[in-house]
DRENPA-3360 file (N, C-alpha, C; in nm, 2 decimals, always signed):
BEGIN
1 = MGARGAPS = +16.47/+17.12/+23.64/+16.38/+17.07/+23.54/+16.27/+17.14/+23.53 ~ +16.22/+17.19/+23.64/+16.10/+17.25/+23.65/+16.09/+17.39/+23.61 ~ +16.20/+17.44/+23.60/+16.23/+17.60/+23.54/+16.21/+17.58/+23.41 ~ +16.28/+17.49/+23.34/+16.29/+17.43/+23.22/+16.15/+17.40/+23.15 ~ +16.09/+17.35/+23.19/+15.93/+17.29/+23.16/+15.87/+17.40/+23.17 ~ +15.86/+17.49/+23.23/+15.77/+17.59/+23.26/+15.72/+17.71/+23.14 ~ +15.84/+17.75/+23.05/+15.78/+17.79/+22.95/+15.72/+17.72/+22.83 ~ +15.74/+17.58/+22.84/+15.70/+17.50/+22.72/+15.55/+17.50/+22.78;
9 = RRRQAGRR = +15.51/+17.49/+22.90/+15.36/+17.46/+22.94/+15.31/+17.62/+22.92 ~ +15.38/+17.71/+22.91/+15.30/+17.84/+22.92/+15.27/+17.86/+22.78 ~ +15.36/+17.81/+22.66/+15.35/+17.83/+22.53/+15.20/+17.72/+22.47 ~ +15.21/+17.60/+22.53/+15.09/+17.53/+22.52/+14.98/+17.58/+22.56 ~ +14.97/+17.65/+22.71/+14.87/+17.70/+22.73/+14.81/+17.81/+22.65 ~ +14.92/+17.89/+22.61/+14.89/+18.01/+22.52/+14.82/+17.96/+22.40 ~ +14.83/+17.86/+22.35/+14.77/+17.83/+22.20/+14.63/+17.82/+22.22 ~ +14.58/+17.85/+22.08/+14.43/+17.84/+22.09/+14.37/+17.74/+22.01;
17 = PRYLPTGS = +14.28/+17.69/+22.05/+14.21/+17.56/+21.95/+14.18/+17.61/+21.80 ~ +14.20/+17.49/+21.71/+14.17/+17.54/+21.57/+14.05/+17.48/+21.55 ~ +13.97/+17.58/+21.48/+13.83/+17.54/+21.43/+13.85/+17.53/+21.26 ~ +13.76/+17.44/+21.22/+13.73/+17.44/+21.08/+13.69/+17.55/+21.03 ~ +13.69/+17.60/+20.91/+13.62/+17.72/+20.88/+13.46/+17.69/+20.87 ~ +13.40/+17.81/+20.92/+13.25/+17.80/+20.89/+13.21/+17.73/+20.75 ~ +13.24/+17.78/+20.64/+13.22/+17.72/+20.49/+13.24/+17.58/+20.48 ~ +13.29/+17.53/+20.55/+13.33/+17.36/+20.52/+13.20/+17.28/+20.59;
25 = FPFLLLLL = +13.13/+17.33/+20.66/+13.03/+17.25/+20.71/+12.91/+17.22/+20.60 ~ +12.89/+17.35/+20.53/+12.79/+17.28/+20.42/+12.86/+17.18/+20.31 ~ +12.97/+17.19/+20.29/+13.04/+17.09/+20.19/+13.04/+16.95/+20.26 ~ +13.06/+16.95/+20.40/+13.08/+16.80/+20.45/+12.93/+16.75/+20.43 ~ +12.85/+16.82/+20.46/+12.69/+16.80/+20.48/+12.67/+16.71/+20.35 ~ +12.69/+16.81/+20.23/+12.67/+16.78/+20.09/+12.73/+16.67/+20.07 ~ +12.86/+16.61/+20.10/+12.94/+16.51/+20.06/+12.86/+16.40/+20.15 ~ +12.83/+16.40/+20.26/+12.77/+16.32/+20.36/+12.63/+16.26/+20.27;
33 = LLCIQLGG = +12.52/+16.37/+20.21/+12.43/+16.35/+20.16/+12.43/+16.27/+20.04 ~ +12.55/+16.31/+19.96/+12.60/+16.25/+19.83/+12.64/+16.08/+19.85 ~ +12.71/+16.08/+19.94/+12.72/+15.94/+20.00/+12.60/+15.84/+20.01 ~ +12.52/+15.91/+20.10/+12.40/+15.84/+20.09/+12.29/+15.82/+20.00 ~ +12.31/+15.90/+19.89/+12.22/+15.88/+19.79/+12.29/+15.79/+19.70 ~ +12.41/+15.78/+19.71/+12.49/+15.68/+19.60/+12.47/+15.55/+19.66 ~ +12.46/+15.53/+19.78/+12.44/+15.41/+19.86/+12.31/+15.35/+19.83 ~ +12.23/+15.43/+19.84/+12.07/+15.41/+19.80/+12.05/+15.39/+19.67;
41 = GQKKKENL = +12.11/+15.46/+19.60/+12.09/+15.44/+19.44/+12.14/+15.29/+19.39 ~ +12.27/+15.27/+19.46/+12.32/+15.10/+19.42/+12.23/+15.00/+19.49 ~ +12.18/+15.02/+19.60/+12.09/+14.95/+19.67/+11.99/+14.92/+19.58 ~ +11.93/+15.03/+19.51/+11.80/+15.02/+19.43/+11.83/+14.94/+19.31 ~ +11.95/+14.97/+19.26/+11.98/+14.88/+19.14/+11.99/+14.74/+19.17 ~ +12.06/+14.68/+19.29/+12.07/+14.56/+19.34/+11.93/+14.50/+19.35 ~ +11.84/+14.59/+19.40/+11.69/+14.51/+19.42/+11.64/+14.50/+19.29 ~ +11.67/+14.59/+19.21/+11.62/+14.60/+19.05/+11.63/+14.48/+18.99;
49 = LTEKVEQL = +11.77/+14.43/+19.01/+11.84/+14.35/+18.92/+11.76/+14.22/+18.98 ~ +11.77/+14.19/+19.11/+11.73/+14.10/+19.17/+11.58/+14.04/+19.13 ~ +11.49/+14.16/+19.13/+11.35/+14.13/+19.10/+11.36/+14.08/+18.93 ~ +11.44/+14.15/+18.86/+11.43/+14.10/+18.71/+11.49/+13.96/+18.69 ~ +11.60/+13.94/+18.77/+11.61/+13.77/+18.76/+11.51/+13.70/+18.80 ~ +11.45/+13.73/+18.94/+11.35/+13.65/+18.99/+11.23/+13.65/+18.89 ~ +11.20/+13.73/+18.82/+11.07/+13.72/+18.72/+11.12/+13.65/+18.63 ~ +11.25/+13.63/+18.54/+11.26/+13.55/+18.42/+11.32/+13.41/+18.46;
57 = MEWSSRRS = +11.34/+13.39/+18.62/+11.34/+13.26/+18.65/+11.22/+13.18/+18.67 ~ +11.13/+13.27/+18.69/+11.00/+13.22/+18.71/+10.90/+13.19/+18.58 ~ +10.95/+13.28/+18.48/+10.92/+13.23/+18.34/+10.97/+13.13/+18.28 ~ +11.10/+13.10/+18.31/+11.18/+12.97/+18.27/+11.10/+12.88/+18.32 ~ +11.07/+12.88/+18.43/+11.04/+12.74/+18.51/+10.90/+12.68/+18.44 ~ +10.82/+12.78/+18.37/+10.69/+12.78/+18.31/+10.72/+12.73/+18.18 ~ +10.79/+12.79/+18.11/+10.83/+12.77/+17.95/+10.99/+12.80/+17.91 ~ +11.04/+12.70/+17.84/+11.18/+12.75/+17.81/+11.21/+12.85/+17.74;
65 = IFRMNGDK = +11.10/+12.91/+17.66/+11.12/+13.00/+17.57/+10.99/+13.10/+17.60 ~ +11.02/+13.22/+17.66/+10.91/+13.31/+17.69/+10.88/+13.44/+17.59 ~ +10.78/+13.47/+17.56/+10.74/+13.58/+17.44/+10.75/+13.70/+17.51 ~ +10.80/+13.78/+17.43/+10.81/+13.93/+17.48/+10.75/+14.03/+17.35 ~ +10.65/+14.14/+17.45/+10.63/+14.25/+17.36/+10.73/+14.36/+17.38 ~ +10.68/+14.48/+17.32/+10.78/+14.61/+17.34/+10.81/+14.65/+17.47 ~ +10.71/+14.67/+17.58/+10.75/+14.70/+17.69/+10.85/+14.58/+17.77 ~ +10.81/+14.43/+17.77/+10.91/+14.35/+17.84/+11.05/+14.36/+17.76;
73 = FRKFIKAP = +11.03/+14.38/+17.65/+11.18/+14.39/+17.55/+11.27/+14.51/+17.64 ~ +11.19/+14.63/+17.64/+11.28/+14.75/+17.70/+11.31/+14.73/+17.83 ~ +11.22/+14.64/+17.91/+11.25/+14.65/+18.05/+11.35/+14.55/+18.09 ~ +11.35/+14.41/+18.01/+11.43/+14.31/+18.04/+11.56/+14.30/+17.98 ~ +11.58/+14.35/+17.85/+11.69/+14.34/+17.78/+11.76/+14.46/+17.75 ~ +11.67/+14.58/+17.71/+11.74/+14.70/+17.69/+11.78/+14.76/+17.81 ~ +11.72/+14.79/+17.92/+11.72/+14.86/+18.02/+11.82/+14.81/+18.13 ~ +11.92/+14.85/+18.16/+12.00/+14.81/+18.29/+11.93/+14.83/+18.43;
81 = PRNYSMIV = +11.96/+14.76/+18.53/+12.08/+14.67/+18.52/+12.05/+14.54/+18.46 ~ +12.17/+14.47/+18.43/+12.14/+14.32/+18.36/+12.27/+14.25/+18.39 ~ +12.29/+14.12/+18.43/+12.41/+14.06/+18.45/+12.39/+13.90/+18.37 ~ +12.30/+13.91/+18.30/+12.27/+13.79/+18.25/+12.25/+13.81/+18.08 ~ +12.27/+13.70/+18.01/+12.27/+13.71/+17.87/+12.14/+13.68/+17.80 ~ +12.09/+13.74/+17.70/+11.95/+13.68/+17.65/+11.94/+13.63/+17.50 ~ +11.91/+13.54/+17.46/+11.89/+13.51/+17.32/+11.77/+13.54/+17.28 ~ +11.75/+13.62/+17.19/+11.62/+13.65/+17.14/+11.60/+13.59/+16.98;
89 = MFTALQPQ = +11.51/+13.53/+16.96/+11.43/+13.49/+16.82/+11.36/+13.60/+16.79 ~ +11.37/+13.66/+16.67/+11.28/+13.77/+16.59/+11.22/+13.68/+16.48 ~ +11.09/+13.67/+16.49/+11.02/+13.59/+16.40/+10.89/+13.63/+16.37 ~ +10.80/+13.56/+16.27/+10.66/+13.60/+16.24/+10.60/+13.45/+16.22 ~ +10.52/+13.42/+16.32/+10.48/+13.29/+16.32/+10.32/+13.28/+16.27 ~ +10.28/+13.40/+16.28/+10.12/+13.41/+16.26/+10.11/+13.34/+16.13 ~ +9.98/+13.26/+16.11/+9.95/+13.20/+15.97/+9.95/+13.30/+15.86 ~ +9.89/+13.42/+15.88/+9.88/+13.50/+15.76/+10.00/+13.56/+15.73;
97 = RQCSVCRQ = +10.15/+13.53/+15.79/+10.25/+13.57/+15.75/+10.32/+13.48/+15.63 ~ +10.25/+13.36/+15.65/+10.32/+13.26/+15.59/+10.46/+13.23/+15.55 ~ +10.52/+13.22/+15.71/+10.67/+13.19/+15.70/+10.70/+13.09/+15.72 ~ +10.70/+12.98/+15.63/+10.73/+12.85/+15.66/+10.87/+12.82/+15.73 ~ +10.98/+12.91/+15.71/+11.12/+12.91/+15.76/+11.08/+12.93/+15.90 ~ +11.02/+13.04/+15.93/+11.01/+13.08/+16.07/+10.94/+12.94/+16.16 ~ +10.86/+12.89/+16.09/+10.82/+12.76/+16.19/+10.91/+12.65/+16.20 ~ +11.01/+12.61/+16.09/+11.12/+12.54/+16.13/+11.24/+12.58/+16.22;
105 = ANEEYQIL = +11.27/+12.69/+16.16/+11.37/+12.78/+16.28/+11.32/+12.77/+16.43 ~ +11.17/+12.78/+16.44/+11.12/+12.78/+16.58/+11.13/+12.65/+16.65 ~ +11.12/+12.54/+16.57/+11.12/+12.40/+16.61/+11.29/+12.37/+16.68 ~ +11.37/+12.43/+16.59/+11.52/+12.38/+16.63/+11.54/+12.48/+16.76 ~ +11.49/+12.60/+16.77/+11.48/+12.68/+16.86/+11.45/+12.61/+16.98 ~ +11.31/+12.55/+17.00/+11.27/+12.50/+17.10/+11.35/+12.38/+17.15 ~ +11.41/+12.30/+17.05/+11.50/+12.20/+17.11/+11.61/+12.27/+17.17 ~ +11.66/+12.36/+17.13/+11.80/+12.41/+17.21/+11.74/+12.46/+17.33;
113 = ANSWRYSS = +11.64/+12.54/+17.35/+11.59/+12.59/+17.46/+11.56/+12.49/+17.57 ~ +11.50/+12.37/+17.52/+11.46/+12.25/+17.63/+11.59/+12.20/+17.68 ~ +11.68/+12.19/+17.61/+11.82/+12.12/+17.61/+11.87/+12.21/+17.72 ~ +11.88/+12.33/+17.73/+11.94/+12.42/+17.82/+11.87/+12.42/+17.94 ~ +11.73/+12.41/+17.95/+11.62/+12.41/+18.07/+11.67/+12.29/+18.14 ~ +11.65/+12.19/+18.06/+11.65/+12.05/+18.16/+11.79/+12.00/+18.18 ~ +11.92/+12.07/+18.16/+12.04/+12.04/+18.16/+12.11/+12.06/+18.34 ~ +12.18/+12.01/+18.35/+12.26/+12.01/+18.50/+12.33/+12.14/+18.49;
121 = AFCNKLFF = +12.35/+12.20/+18.39/+12.42/+12.33/+18.41/+12.36/+12.45/+18.39 ~ +12.23/+12.42/+18.40/+12.10/+12.54/+18.42/+12.13/+12.67/+18.49 ~ +12.12/+12.79/+18.49/+12.14/+12.88/+18.59/+12.07/+12.99/+18.53 ~ +12.09/+13.11/+18.60/+12.05/+13.25/+18.55/+12.14/+13.33/+18.51 ~ +12.23/+13.28/+18.40/+12.30/+13.34/+18.35/+12.28/+13.36/+18.20 ~ +12.18/+13.28/+18.17/+12.15/+13.27/+18.01/+11.99/+13.25/+17.98 ~ +11.93/+13.32/+17.92/+11.77/+13.30/+17.92/+11.76/+13.31/+17.76 ~ +11.61/+13.25/+17.70/+11.55/+13.25/+17.59/+11.45/+13.30/+17.57;
129 = SMVDYDEG = +11.44/+13.40/+17.47/+11.31/+13.45/+17.45/+11.29/+13.47/+17.33 ~ +11.16/+13.54/+17.28/+11.13/+13.53/+17.16/+11.03/+13.68/+17.12 ~ +11.05/+13.73/+17.02/+10.95/+13.86/+16.98/+10.90/+13.81/+16.85 ~ +10.76/+13.82/+16.85/+10.69/+13.81/+16.75/+10.65/+13.93/+16.65 ~ +10.67/+13.93/+16.54/+10.65/+14.08/+16.45/+10.54/+14.13/+16.50 ~ +10.40/+14.04/+16.50/+10.27/+14.08/+16.54/+10.26/+14.14/+16.67 ~ +10.33/+14.10/+16.76/+10.32/+14.13/+16.90/+10.44/+14.25/+16.96 ~ +10.54/+14.25/+16.86/+10.64/+14.36/+16.91/+10.70/+14.44/+16.78;
137 = TDVFQQLN = +10.59/+14.48/+16.69/+10.62/+14.55/+16.60/+10.73/+14.67/+16.61 ~ +10.69/+14.74/+16.72/+10.80/+14.86/+16.76/+10.93/+14.79/+16.79 ~ +10.95/+14.68/+16.81/+11.08/+14.64/+16.88/+11.16/+14.62/+16.71 ~ +11.09/+14.57/+16.62/+11.14/+14.54/+16.51/+11.17/+14.67/+16.43 ~ +11.11/+14.79/+16.44/+11.12/+14.91/+16.38/+11.22/+14.98/+16.48 ~ +11.25/+14.93/+16.60/+11.35/+15.00/+16.68/+11.49/+14.96/+16.64 ~ +11.50/+14.83/+16.60/+11.61/+14.76/+16.56/+11.65/+14.79/+16.43 ~ +11.56/+14.82/+16.34/+11.56/+14.85/+16.20/+11.58/+14.69/+16.14;
145 = MNSAPTFM = +11.52/+14.60/+16.18/+11.49/+14.49/+16.14/+11.39/+14.45/+16.04 ~ +11.40/+14.42/+15.91/+11.32/+14.38/+15.83/+11.30/+14.25/+15.78 ~ +11.37/+14.13/+15.84/+11.36/+14.01/+15.78/+11.33/+13.90/+15.91 ~ +11.28/+13.81/+15.90/+11.27/+13.70/+16.02/+11.28/+13.56/+15.94 ~ +11.31/+13.45/+15.99/+11.39/+13.45/+16.16/+11.53/+13.52/+16.18 ~ +11.53/+13.60/+16.29/+11.67/+13.64/+16.32/+11.72/+13.60/+16.45 ~ +11.85/+13.57/+16.49/+11.88/+13.55/+16.62/+11.99/+13.63/+16.66 ~ +11.96/+13.66/+16.79/+12.01/+13.78/+16.84/+12.10/+13.78/+16.98;
153 = HFPPKGRP = +12.20/+13.77/+17.00/+12.25/+13.79/+17.14/+12.27/+13.92/+17.20 ~ +12.24/+13.94/+17.35/+12.23/+14.07/+17.40/+12.32/+14.03/+17.51 ~ +12.44/+14.10/+17.51/+12.52/+14.06/+17.64/+12.47/+14.11/+17.78 ~ +12.53/+14.09/+17.86/+12.51/+14.14/+18.00/+12.54/+14.29/+18.02 ~ +12.66/+14.33/+17.94/+12.72/+14.48/+17.96/+12.70/+14.53/+17.81 ~ +12.71/+14.66/+17.76/+12.70/+14.69/+17.64/+12.60/+14.65/+17.53 ~ +12.63/+14.72/+17.41/+12.55/+14.70/+17.31/+12.61/+14.56/+17.23 ~ +12.51/+14.50/+17.18/+12.55/+14.36/+17.08/+12.62/+14.40/+16.97;
161 = KRADTFDL = +12.74/+14.34/+16.94/+12.82/+14.36/+16.85/+12.77/+14.28/+16.70 ~ +12.85/+14.28/+16.63/+12.82/+14.23/+16.49/+12.78/+14.09/+16.50 ~ +12.91/+14.03/+16.57/+12.91/+13.86/+16.59/+12.79/+13.84/+16.67 ~ +12.71/+13.91/+16.76/+12.63/+13.90/+16.84/+12.48/+13.86/+16.75 ~ +12.48/+13.88/+16.62/+12.37/+13.83/+16.53/+12.42/+13.70/+16.44 ~ +12.34/+13.62/+16.47/+12.36/+13.48/+16.40/+12.35/+13.47/+16.27 ~ +12.46/+13.41/+16.19/+12.46/+13.44/+16.04/+12.38/+13.29/+15.99 ~ +12.23/+13.35/+16.00/+12.15/+13.20/+15.94/+12.17/+13.18/+15.78;
169 = QRIGFAAE = +12.18/+13.28/+15.70/+12.20/+13.25/+15.58/+12.33/+13.16/+15.55 ~ +12.44/+13.17/+15.61/+12.55/+13.09/+15.59/+12.56/+12.97/+15.66 ~ +12.50/+12.96/+15.79/+12.52/+12.84/+15.85/+12.39/+12.76/+15.89 ~ +12.28/+12.82/+15.90/+12.17/+12.74/+15.88/+12.12/+12.76/+16.01 ~ +12.00/+12.69/+16.05/+11.94/+12.72/+16.19/+11.92/+12.61/+16.29 ~ +12.00/+12.50/+16.26/+12.02/+12.40/+16.31/+12.03/+12.41/+16.48 ~ +11.98/+12.33/+16.56/+12.00/+12.37/+16.72/+12.15/+12.33/+16.75 ~ +12.23/+12.25/+16.70/+12.37/+12.23/+16.71/+12.45/+12.34/+16.68;
177 = QLAKWIAD = +12.41/+12.41/+16.56/+12.48/+12.50/+16.50/+12.44/+12.66/+16.61 ~ +12.32/+12.68/+16.66/+12.30/+12.79/+16.74/+12.37/+12.76/+16.86 ~ +12.38/+12.62/+16.94/+12.42/+12.59/+17.06/+12.61/+12.63/+17.03 ~ +12.65/+12.61/+16.92/+12.78/+12.64/+16.89/+12.82/+12.81/+16.88 ~ +12.74/+12.84/+16.83/+12.75/+13.01/+16.85/+12.72/+13.06/+16.99 ~ +12.62/+13.00/+17.05/+12.60/+13.07/+17.19/+12.74/+13.02/+17.27 ~ +12.79/+12.92/+17.26/+12.91/+12.91/+17.31/+13.03/+13.01/+17.28 ~ +13.04/+13.05/+17.16/+13.14/+13.14/+17.16/+13.10/+13.26/+17.19;
185 = RTDVHIRV = +12.98/+13.30/+17.23/+12.96/+13.44/+17.27/+12.94/+13.46/+17.43 ~ +12.91/+13.33/+17.47/+12.87/+13.34/+17.64/+12.94/+13.25/+17.71 ~ +13.02/+13.18/+17.64/+13.08/+13.07/+17.72/+13.01/+12.94/+17.79 ~ +12.89/+12.96/+17.74/+12.81/+12.86/+17.78/+12.77/+12.74/+17.71 ~ +12.80/+12.64/+17.74/+12.79/+12.52/+17.65/+12.69/+12.44/+17.65 ~ +12.59/+12.40/+17.56/+12.48/+12.34/+17.58/+12.49/+12.23/+17.48 ~ +12.44/+12.09/+17.58/+12.45/+11.99/+17.47/+12.30/+11.97/+17.45 ~ +12.28/+11.95/+17.31/+12.15/+11.95/+17.25/+12.11/+11.78/+17.23;
193 = FRPPNYSG = +11.98/+11.77/+17.29/+11.92/+11.65/+17.32/+11.77/+11.67/+17.24 ~ +11.78/+11.61/+17.12/+11.67/+11.57/+17.05/+11.58/+11.47/+17.09 ~ +11.44/+11.50/+17.08/+11.33/+11.41/+17.12/+11.35/+11.28/+17.02 ~ +11.30/+11.16/+17.05/+11.32/+11.05/+16.99/+11.21/+11.07/+16.86 ~ +11.26/+11.04/+16.75/+11.17/+11.00/+16.63/+11.16/+10.87/+16.57 ~ +11.02/+10.83/+16.59/+11.02/+10.70/+16.54/+10.96/+10.71/+16.41 ~ +10.94/+10.80/+16.34/+10.88/+10.79/+16.18/+10.94/+10.69/+16.10 ~ +11.07/+10.68/+16.10/+11.16/+10.62/+16.04/+11.15/+10.46/+16.09;
201 = TIALALLV = +11.13/+10.45/+16.20/+11.12/+10.29/+16.26/+10.95/+10.23/+16.21 ~ +10.88/+10.35/+16.24/+10.75/+10.29/+16.19/+10.74/+10.26/+16.04 ~ +10.80/+10.38/+15.95/+10.79/+10.34/+15.77/+10.85/+10.19/+15.78 ~ +10.97/+10.18/+15.84/+11.04/+10.04/+15.81/+10.95/+9.91/+15.84 ~ +10.90/+9.93/+15.93/+10.80/+9.84/+16.00/+10.67/+9.81/+15.89 ~ +10.61/+9.91/+15.84/+10.51/+9.93/+15.75/+10.56/+9.85/+15.61 ~ +10.70/+9.88/+15.58/+10.75/+9.82/+15.45/+10.78/+9.69/+15.47 ~ +10.83/+9.65/+15.58/+10.86/+9.51/+15.60/+10.71/+9.44/+15.60;
209 = SLVGGLLY = +10.60/+9.48/+15.67/+10.48/+9.40/+15.68/+10.43/+9.39/+15.55 ~ +10.45/+9.51/+15.47/+10.39/+9.50/+15.30/+10.46/+9.39/+15.24 ~ +10.57/+9.39/+15.25/+10.69/+9.28/+15.17/+10.65/+9.14/+15.22 ~ +10.62/+9.15/+15.36/+10.60/+9.01/+15.40/+10.47/+8.97/+15.35 ~ +10.36/+9.03/+15.36/+10.22/+9.01/+15.34/+10.24/+8.97/+15.17 ~ +10.30/+9.07/+15.07/+10.31/+9.01/+14.96/+10.38/+8.87/+14.94 ~ +10.46/+8.86/+14.98/+10.53/+8.75/+14.98/+10.42/+8.61/+15.02 ~ +10.37/+8.64/+15.14/+10.28/+8.54/+15.20/+10.17/+8.50/+15.08;
217 = LRRNNLEF = +10.12/+8.60/+15.02/+10.00/+8.62/+14.92/+10.07/+8.54/+14.79 ~ +10.20/+8.57/+14.77/+10.26/+8.48/+14.64/+10.35/+8.37/+14.66 ~ +10.32/+8.29/+14.78/+10.41/+8.21/+14.83/+10.41/+8.10/+14.74 ~ +10.29/+8.08/+14.63/+10.32/+7.97/+14.56/+10.35/+8.01/+14.41 ~ +10.37/+8.12/+14.43/+10.46/+8.18/+14.27/+10.55/+8.26/+14.29 ~ +10.69/+8.24/+14.32/+10.78/+8.33/+14.39/+10.90/+8.34/+14.28 ~ +10.85/+8.33/+14.15/+10.93/+8.35/+14.04/+10.99/+8.48/+14.00 ~ +10.90/+8.58/+14.04/+10.94/+8.72/+14.04/+11.07/+8.77/+14.11;
225 = IYNKTGWA = +11.09/+8.70/+14.22/+11.19/+8.70/+14.30/+11.32/+8.70/+14.20 ~ +11.29/+8.63/+14.09/+11.45/+8.60/+14.00/+11.45/+8.68/+13.89 ~ +11.36/+8.78/+13.88/+11.34/+8.87/+13.78/+11.45/+8.97/+13.77 ~ +11.55/+8.95/+13.69/+11.66/+9.04/+13.69/+11.61/+9.20/+13.64 ~ +11.50/+9.18/+13.55/+11.45/+9.34/+13.54/+11.42/+9.42/+13.65 ~ +11.35/+9.34/+13.73/+11.30/+9.42/+13.83/+11.37/+9.44/+13.95 ~ +11.49/+9.35/+13.97/+11.57/+9.40/+14.05/+11.71/+9.50/+14.00 ~ +11.68/+9.50/+13.86/+11.77/+9.62/+13.82/+11.71/+9.76/+13.81;
233 = MVSLCIVF = +11.58/+9.74/+13.82/+11.49/+9.87/+13.83/+11.54/+9.91/+13.99 ~ +11.50/+9.85/+14.07/+11.53/+9.87/+14.18/+11.68/+9.95/+14.24 ~ +11.76/+9.85/+14.18/+11.90/+9.92/+14.20/+11.90/+10.05/+14.13 ~ +11.85/+10.09/+14.03/+11.86/+10.20/+13.95/+11.78/+10.32/+14.05 ~ +11.66/+10.27/+14.11/+11.60/+10.35/+14.19/+11.70/+10.40/+14.32 ~ +11.76/+10.31/+14.36/+11.85/+10.34/+14.48/+11.98/+10.43/+14.47 ~ +12.04/+10.40/+14.35/+12.14/+10.47/+14.30/+12.10/+10.61/+14.25 ~ +12.00/+10.64/+14.20/+11.94/+10.78/+14.20/+11.89/+10.84/+14.32;
241 = AMTSGQMW = +11.85/+10.77/+14.39/+11.82/+10.85/+14.53/+11.94/+10.89/+14.60 ~ +12.06/+10.80/+14.62/+12.18/+10.81/+14.67/+12.24/+10.94/+14.60 ~ +12.26/+10.95/+14.49/+12.31/+11.06/+14.41/+12.26/+11.17/+14.38 ~ +12.12/+11.20/+14.45/+12.04/+11.33/+14.42/+12.09/+11.45/+14.49 ~ +12.07/+11.55/+14.47/+12.08/+11.66/+14.52/+12.01/+11.65/+14.67 ~ +11.90/+11.59/+14.69/+11.83/+11.60/+14.85/+11.91/+11.50/+14.93 ~ +11.99/+11.41/+14.87/+12.06/+11.33/+14.98/+12.18/+11.40/+15.01 ~ +12.24/+11.50/+14.91/+12.36/+11.59/+14.93/+12.35/+11.68/+15.04;
249 = NHIRGPPY = +12.21/+11.74/+15.03/+12.16/+11.85/+15.13/+12.14/+11.76/+15.28 ~ +12.07/+11.63/+15.27/+12.06/+11.58/+15.38/+12.22/+11.55/+15.45 ~ +12.33/+11.54/+15.40/+12.45/+11.48/+15.45/+12.52/+11.62/+15.47 ~ +12.52/+11.73/+15.39/+12.61/+11.85/+15.42/+12.50/+11.95/+15.50 ~ +12.41/+11.94/+15.49/+12.32/+12.05/+15.55/+12.35/+12.20/+15.52 ~ +12.32/+12.22/+15.40/+12.37/+12.35/+15.33/+12.26/+12.45/+15.39 ~ +12.26/+12.58/+15.39/+12.17/+12.69/+15.42/+12.07/+12.70/+15.31 ~ +11.92/+12.75/+15.38/+11.84/+12.75/+15.23/+11.88/+12.86/+15.18;
257 = AHKNPHNG = +11.97/+12.97/+15.18/+12.01/+13.07/+15.10/+12.14/+13.11/+15.15 ~ +12.20/+13.17/+15.04/+12.33/+13.25/+15.06/+12.35/+13.36/+15.00 ~ +12.44/+13.45/+15.06/+12.47/+13.56/+14.97/+12.59/+13.56/+14.88 ~ +12.57/+13.64/+14.77/+12.67/+13.64/+14.65/+12.77/+13.73/+14.70 ~ +12.92/+13.66/+14.71/+13.04/+13.74/+14.77/+13.04/+13.89/+14.67 ~ +12.99/+13.88/+14.55/+13.02/+14.00/+14.48/+12.95/+14.12/+14.52 ~ +12.81/+14.09/+14.51/+12.68/+14.20/+14.52/+12.63/+14.18/+14.66 ~ +12.65/+14.09/+14.74/+12.59/+14.07/+14.85/+12.44/+14.01/+14.85;
265 = QVMLLSPW = +12.38/+14.00/+14.73/+12.24/+13.95/+14.72/+12.22/+13.81/+14.74 ~ +12.10/+13.79/+14.81/+12.07/+13.67/+14.86/+12.01/+13.59/+14.75 ~ +12.08/+13.46/+14.76/+12.03/+13.38/+14.63/+12.00/+13.25/+14.68 ~ +11.88/+13.19/+14.65/+11.83/+13.04/+14.68/+11.89/+12.95/+14.60 ~ +11.94/+12.96/+14.47/+12.00/+12.86/+14.39/+12.17/+12.91/+14.38 ~ +12.25/+12.82/+14.36/+12.37/+12.87/+14.33/+12.41/+12.89/+14.21 ~ +12.44/+12.99/+14.16/+12.50/+13.03/+14.01/+12.61/+12.93/+13.96 ~ +12.67/+12.83/+14.04/+12.78/+12.78/+14.00/+12.72/+12.61/+13.98;
273 = GWFF = +12.58/+12.61/+13.98/+12.52/+12.45/+13.98/+12.49/+12.39/+14.09 ~ +12.45/+12.28/+14.12/+12.40/+12.21/+14.22/+12.52/+12.20/+14.33 ~ +12.63/+12.16/+14.28/+12.75/+12.11/+14.35/+12.83/+12.22/+14.38 ~ +12.83/+12.31/+14.49/+12.92/+12.42/+14.50/+12.98/+12.39/+14.65;
% end
């Protein structure tokens, strides 16, 4: 057994240790530096993202809608990294612009943003912001935007698609319609809470008080209550009010304007009449 194992030990003793080629050391060093750089870059992106989200959450704690200029728009919306969705209203609220639709749309947008801010589902995955034309003219030029108001959704990854622009002319700008569009684009469902409106109650109380006072003053002569002509006039007024275009608009909620399906022209009145 000893004689047989001797040649094997001699062969093992005669083998020389193998070393890596001299040129592979710079390659390994370069690979190590590259791994360190990639790790540092990833860490830097995570820190930048955390900083952006913390800043947005701080703004949201103060106001449900925060205003943006060109620099903030490019930093928090256009520049990566970003893991949140941003709803932006492009508007022109300055008095010299005389945009009454912008003010009405802003009221609905404020209701929607407040509903999200004070809901139990509020998180750092969705934010609401606004870009005014006089504060971010460069943003309007960058997006080739020449009309206001306009609502856009900027997704966490990639560029906005066609469906990320809200079709205001066809749907209108009610808070409920905006919430439905946001749910389709972000899977975030917002329950709209409107502040109580006491104008109707106050108007009804004033009307009852006026009628009651009139009846009190005429308490000795109430023959006008049995006047058929007066009741006929009141009935006609109610019928005309209920069949008017204003009542139809109140029930159906049509948009202020619509596009002609043939030439794409924006029209304020329907060419087919009031009832279309």
